[in-house]
C-alpha positions in Angstrom: -131.7 124.6 -88.3 -128.3 123.1 -88.8 -125.5 125.7 -88.9 -122.7 125.6 -91.4 -120.2 124.8 -88.6 -122.3 121.7 -87.6 -122.3 120.6 -91.3 -118.6 120.9 -91.5 -118.1 118.8 -88.3 -120.5 116.2 -89.6 -118.6 116.0 -92.9 -115.3 115.7 -91.0 -116.5 112.9 -88.8 -117.9 111.1 -91.8 -114.6 111.4 -93.6 -112.7 110.1 -90.5 -115.1 107.2 -90.2 -114.6 106.2 -93.9 -110.9 106.6 -93.5 -110.7 104.2 -90.5 -112.8 101.6 -92.4 -110.5 101.8 -95.4 -107.5 101.4 -93.1 -109.0 98.3 -91.4 -110.0 96.7 -94.7 -106.6 97.3 -96.2 -105.0 95.9 -93.1 -107.0 92.7 -93.3 -106.0 92.2 -97.0 -102.3 92.9 -96.4 -102.1 90.7 -93.4 -104.0 87.8 -95.1 -101.9 88.0 -98.3 -98.6 88.4 -96.3 -99.4 85.4 -94.0 -100.4 83.2 -96.9 -97.3 84.1 -98.8 -95.2 83.3 -95.8 -96.8 79.9 -95.3 -96.0 78.9 -98.9 -92.5 80.2 -98.6 -91.5 79.0 -95.1 -93.1 75.6 -94.4 -92.4 72.2 -96.0 -95.3 70.1 -94.8 -93.9 66.9 -96.3 -90.8 67.3 -94.1 -92.9 68.0 -91.1 -95.0 64.8 -91.7 -91.8 62.7 -92.2 -90.4 64.1 -89.0 -93.5 63.1 -87.0 -93.2 59.5 -88.1 -89.6 59.3 -86.7 -90.2 61.2 -83.5 -91.5 60.5 -80.0 -95.1 61.6 -80.4 -95.6 61.9 -76.6 -92.9 64.4 -76.2 -94.2 66.4 -79.2 -97.6 66.4 -77.5 -96.0 67.8 -74.3 -94.4 70.6 -76.3 -97.7 71.3 -78.0 -99.6 71.5 -74.7 -97.0 73.8 -73.4 -97.9 76.2 -76.2 -101.1 76.9 -74.4 -99.1 78.0 -71.4 -96.8 80.0 -73.7 -99.7 81.9 -75.2 -101.4 82.5 -71.9 -98.2 83.9 -70.4 -98.0 86.3 -73.4 -101.6 87.3 -72.8 -101.0 87.9 -69.1 -97.8 89.9 -69.8 -99.7 92.1 -72.4 -102.6 92.5 -70.0 -100.4 93.9 -67.2 -99.0 96.5 -69.6 -102.4 97.3 -71.3 -104.0 97.8 -67.8 -101.3 100.3 -66.7 -100.4 102.1 -70.0 -103.6 102.0 -72.0 -106.0 101.7 -69.1 -107.6 98.8 -70.9 -109.2 96.1 -68.7 -111.3 94.3 -71.3 -109.9 90.8 -71.5 -111.6 90.1 -74.9 -110.0 93.2 -76.4 -106.6 92.2 -75.0 -106.9 88.7 -76.4 -107.9 90.0 -79.8 -105.1 92.5 -79.8 -102.6 89.7 -79.0 -103.8 87.4 -81.8 -104.0 90.2 -84.3 -100.4 91.0 -83.4 -99.4 87.3 -84.0 -101.0 87.4 -87.4 -99.5 90.7 -88.5 -96.1 90.1 -87.1 -95.3 86.6 -88.5 -94.4 87.7 -92.1 -92.6 91.0 -91.2 -88.9 91.4 -90.3 -88.4 91.6 -86.6 -92.2 91.2 -86.3 -92.7 94.9 -86.9 -96.2 94.3 -88.0 -97.1 93.1 -84.6 -97.1 96.7 -83.3 -99.7 97.7 -85.9 -101.7 94.5 -85.5 -102.1 95.0 -81.8 -103.3 98.6 -82.4 -106.2 97.6 -84.6 -108.3 96.7 -81.6 -107.7 99.9 -79.5 -109.3 102.5 -81.8 -109.5 105.0 -78.9 -105.7 105.0 -78.6 -103.1 106.4 -81.0 -100.8 104.1 -82.9 -97.8 105.6 -81.1 -99.2 104.9 -77.7 -100.0 101.3 -78.5 -96.6 100.9 -80.1 -94.9 102.2 -77.0 -96.9 99.9 -74.9 -96.0 96.9 -77.1 -92.4 97.9 -77.0 -92.5 98.0 -73.2 -94.2 94.6 -73.1 -91.3 93.1 -75.1 -88.6 95.0 -73.2 -88.4 92.8 -70.2 -88.2 89.6 -72.2 -85.5 91.2 -74.4 -83.4 92.0 -71.2 -83.7 88.4 -70.0 -82.7 87.0 -73.4 -79.7 89.4 -73.5 -78.7 88.5 -70.0 -79.0 84.7 -70.1 -77.9 84.6 -73.7 -74.7 86.5 -72.8 -73.9 84.1 -70.0 -74.6 81.0 -72.2 -72.5 82.4 -75.0 -69.5 83.0 -72.7 -69.8 79.4 -71.4 -70.1 78.1 -75.0 -67.0 80.0 -76.1 -65.1 78.8 -73.0 -65.9 75.1 -73.4 -65.9 74.8 -77.2 -63.1 77.2 -78.2 -60.8 76.7 -75.2 -60.7 80.3 -74.1 -58.6 81.0 -71.0 -60.2 81.2 -67.6 -59.1 84.8 -67.1 -60.8 86.0 -70.2 -64.0 84.1 -69.3 -64.0 85.6 -65.8 -63.4 89.1 -67.2 -66.3 88.7 -69.6 -68.6 87.5 -66.8 -67.6 90.5 -64.7 -68.4 92.8 -67.5 -71.8 91.3 -68.2 -72.8 91.3 -64.6 -71.7 94.9 -64.1 -73.5 96.1 -67.2 -76.8 94.4 -66.3 -76.6 95.4 -62.7 -76.4 99.1 -63.8 -79.2 98.5 -66.3 -81.6 96.9 -63.8 -80.7 99.5 -61.3 -81.9 102.2 -63.7 -85.1 100.3 -64.5 -86.0 100.0 -60.8 -84.9 103.5 -59.8 -87.8 105.9 -60.0 -85.6 109.0 -59.4 -83.4 108.2 -62.4 -86.3 108.3 -64.9 -88.0 111.3 -63.3 -84.8 113.4 -63.0 -83.0 112.3 -66.2 -85.6 111.2 -68.8 -88.9 112.8 -68.1 -87.6 116.2 -66.8 -85.5 116.7 -69.9 -88.4 115.9 -72.2 -90.8 118.1 -70.3 -88.4 121.1 -70.4 -87.5 120.6 -74.0 -89.4 122.8 -76.5 -88.8 120.5 -79.4 -89.5 117.3 -77.6 -92.3 118.4 -75.3 -94.8 116.7 -77.6 -93.1 113.4 -77.0 -93.4 114.0 -73.2 -97.1 114.3 -73.6 -97.2 111.0 -75.3 -94.9 109.1 -72.9 -95.8 110.7 -69.6 -98.1 107.8 -68.9 -95.0 105.8 -68.3 -94.4 107.8 -65.1 -97.1 105.6 -63.6 -94.9 102.5 -63.9 -93.4 101.5 -60.6 -91.2 98.8 -59.1 -94.3 96.6 -58.6 -95.0 96.7 -62.3 -91.4 96.1 -63.2 -91.1 93.2 -60.8 -94.2 91.5 -62.0 -93.3 91.9 -65.7 -89.8 90.6 -65.1 -91.2 87.5 -63.3 -93.8 86.7 -65.9 -91.3 87.3 -68.7 -88.9 84.9 -67.0 -91.6 82.2 -66.7 -92.5 82.7 -70.3 -88.9 82.5 -71.4 -88.4 79.3 -69.4 -91.5 77.8 -71.0 -90.1 78.5 -74.4 -86.8 76.8 -73.5 -88.5 73.8 -72.0 -90.5 73.4 -75.3 -87.4 73.5 -77.3 -85.6 71.0 -75.1 -88.5 68.6 -75.2 -88.7 68.8 -79.0 -85.0 68.1 -79.3 -85.4 65.1 -77.0 -88.4 64.0 -79.2 -86.4 64.0 -82.4 -83.1 62.7 -81.0 -84.5 60.1 -78.6 -81.9 61.3 -76.1 -82.4 63.0 -72.7 -79.7 65.6 -72.3 -82.2 68.2 -71.3 -79.7 70.6 -69.6 -77.7 70.8 -72.8 -80.8 71.3 -74.9 -81.9 74.2 -72.6 -78.4 75.7 -73.0 -78.8 75.4 -76.8 -82.2 77.1 -76.6 -80.7 80.0 -74.8 -78.0 80.3 -77.4 -80.6 80.2 -80.3 -82.7 82.9 -78.8 -79.7 85.1 -78.2 -78.4 84.6 -81.8 -81.9 85.3 -83.2 -82.0 88.5 -81.2 -78.6 89.9 -82.2 -78.6 88.9 -85.9 -80.2 91.6 -88.0 -83.7 90.5 -89.2 -83.0 90.4 -92.9 -85.6 87.7 -93.8 -89.3 87.5 -93.5 -90.4 86.4 -90.1 -86.7 85.7 -89.3 -86.9 82.8 -91.7 -83.8 80.6 -91.6 -82.2 82.4 -88.7 -83.8 80.1 -86.1 -83.2 77.0 -88.1 -79.6 77.8 -88.9 -78.8 78.7 -85.3 -80.6 75.5 -84.1 -78.6 73.3 -86.5 -75.3 74.9 -85.6 -75.6 74.7 -81.8 -77.3 71.3 -81.7 -74.6 69.7 -83.9 -71.9 71.3 -81.7 -73.6 69.4 -78.8 -73.3 66.2 -80.6 -76.8 65.8 -82.2 -77.6 65.6 -85.9 -78.4 68.6 -88.0 -81.9 67.2 -88.8 -82.7 67.1 -85.0 -81.9 70.8 -84.7 -83.8 71.7 -87.9 -86.9 69.7 -87.0 -87.0 71.0 -83.4 -86.9 74.6 -84.7 -89.5 74.0 -87.4 -91.9 72.4 -84.9 -91.3 75.2 -82.4 -92.2 77.7 -85.1 -95.3 75.6 -86.0 -96.8 75.4 -82.5 -95.7 78.8 -81.2 -96.0 81.0 -84.2 -97.9 79.4 -87.1 -101.0 78.2 -85.3 -101.5 81.4 -83.2 -101.1 83.4 -86.4 -103.7 81.4 -88.2 -106.1 81.9 -85.3 -105.4 85.6 -85.4 -106.0 85.7 -89.1 -109.3 83.9 -88.7 -110.4 86.3 -86.0 -109.3 89.3 -88.1 -111.2 88.3 -91.2 -114.3 87.5 -89.2 -114.2 90.9 -87.4 -117.1 93.2 -88.2 -116.2 96.7 -89.2 -117.4 98.9 -86.3 
């Protein structure tokens, strides 16, 4: 005979199950509508077709093929973190999580939706934990963008605005000192254990947060080194893609300058507040500005940026949307 307590547990589990299903269905609808709206709002397909006719199709093909390397490096980076923080080793789940994140993040400012999109796959983990893991996954790339972007910006100001050598040297010294201290903290286990985790653990108000983030105590120098290296290769892949696309549309081969411009664009996109959907216009505006400063036409900067968006963001987002809509409700 079923007791009243057992009936209550059954009702509670049924309610939770229905609640999760409703959340998943709602997420599918919101992501689908958001992405479709973003496509109509952001992409001028006639302009893209016109740009193809005037460009070096072989270089565009190279940039497109590099997108597979780009996506794989993002998967590998996410896999490293998922293995350590979420204890997830299922490659299929990690791939799905990554593509759901692409689809959910493309139409939201600063790609905030990516955090929720990645969490859809990992139902056995809280949204907070997956969000923290995603934030950690992006942290190392953000550090590299900030470091190389700062150096590139100082050089840009020095050469194009005739800043004195002493000011340039002072800025370099400041940047290297700040990042030396930052990376020292990241690779110093005692710093995190003594300063961060101890304070959280001993705090009455913040002890709940310690319970959520204590898994990060497992992160060590090996993890940080691997993440830093993979993030660097991923960042380099992105810069090479941009440089190749600029060369394709300009029919020039100043690759070193194009890599420099790519660095500046990523830095500008990172520090400018994300006031538009999917950072719409920020990439293109920054690309046009820096490319014209380097002597190329505005159309070259715009087309290179649009194509980079198309192959690195749009296509993976459409794949993620397709996978999300085909997903069976478990």
